[in-house]
C-alpha positions as CSV (number, residue, x, y, z in Angstrom):
1,M,18.8,0.8,-18.5
2,K,18.0,1.6,-14.8
3,E,14.9,3.5,-15.9
4,L,13.7,0.6,-17.9
5,V,14.1,-1.8,-15.0
6,T,12.3,0.7,-12.8
7,L,9.4,0.9,-15.3
8,F,9.0,-2.9,-15.5
9,F,9.3,-3.2,-11.7
10,G,6.4,-0.7,-11.4
11,L,4.3,-2.4,-14.1
12,G,4.9,-5.7,-12.3
13,F,2.9,-4.3,-9.4
14,V,0.1,-3.2,-11.7
15,F,0.0,-6.7,-13.3
16,N,0.1,-8.3,-9.9
17,A,-2.8,-6.2,-8.6
18,S,-4.8,-7.0,-11.8
19,L,-4.5,-10.7,-11.2
20,F,-6.8,-10.5,-8.2
21,I,-9.6,-8.9,-10.2
22,P,-10.9,-12.0,-12.0
23,Q,-11.1,-13.8,-8.6
24,A,-13.1,-10.9,-7.1
25,L,-15.4,-10.9,-10.1
26,R,-15.9,-14.6,-9.9
27,I,-16.9,-14.4,-6.2
28,W,-19.2,-11.4,-6.9
29,K,-21.0,-13.1,-9.8
30,K,-21.4,-16.5,-8.2
31,R,-22.2,-15.0,-4.8
32,S,-20.0,-17.8,-3.4
33,A,-16.5,-18.1,-2.0
34,K,-16.4,-21.9,-2.5
35,N,-12.8,-23.1,-3.0
36,I,-11.3,-19.8,-1.9
37,S,-8.6,-20.1,0.7
38,L,-9.1,-17.2,3.2
39,I,-5.8,-18.1,4.8
40,T,-4.0,-17.7,1.5
41,F,-5.5,-14.3,0.7
42,A,-5.1,-13.1,4.3
43,G,-1.5,-14.1,4.1
44,F,-1.1,-12.1,0.8
45,N,-2.6,-9.1,2.6
46,V,-0.2,-9.3,5.5
47,I,2.8,-9.6,3.1
48,Q,1.5,-6.6,1.0
49,F,0.9,-4.5,4.0
50,N,4.4,-5.2,5.2
51,G,5.6,-4.2,1.7
52,I,3.7,-0.9,2.0
53,L,5.3,-0.1,5.4
54,Y,8.8,-1.2,4.1
55,G,8.4,1.1,1.0
56,Y,7.3,3.9,3.2
57,Y,10.3,3.7,5.6
58,Q,12.7,3.1,2.8
59,K,11.2,6.1,0.9
60,D,10.6,3.9,-2.1
61,S,7.3,5.1,-3.6
62,I,7.1,2.5,-6.3
63,L,7.4,-0.3,-3.7
64,M,4.9,1.4,-1.4
65,Y,2.2,2.3,-4.0
66,G,2.7,-0.9,-5.9
67,N,2.0,-2.9,-2.8
68,L,-0.9,-0.6,-1.9
69,I,-2.7,-1.3,-5.2
70,S,-2.1,-5.1,-4.7
71,F,-3.3,-4.8,-1.1
72,I,-6.5,-3.1,-2.2
73,S,-7.3,-5.6,-5.0
74,C,-6.4,-8.6,-2.9
75,G,-8.2,-7.1,0.0
76,I,-11.4,-6.9,-2.0
77,V,-11.1,-10.7,-2.7
78,T,-10.5,-11.3,1.0
79,L,-13.5,-9.2,2.0
80,L,-15.8,-10.7,-0.6
81,A,-14.7,-14.2,0.4
82,T,-15.3,-13.5,4.1
83,F,-18.7,-12.0,3.3
84,Y,-19.9,-14.8,1.1
85,R,-18.4,-17.5,3.4
86,K,-20.6,-16.3,6.2
87,K,-23.8,-16.4,4.1
């Protein structure tokens, strides 16, 4: 049972990271960050970065790498929104 919970915990991070992809694609295709809250996405990035550090210090690779993939996908949205907001 413990292995099953661990599997679903890890898959949850993959699912979480994949939820940012449609937002990144929308910004990229429309070349607009209209209606995107930079504060929200920056906040997500801070929380995910903290999760990476926490996972590292706790030696929890699932937590560390799971937050890392979410940090990357959310970071892409944040960077695209920042870029297109300045245009």
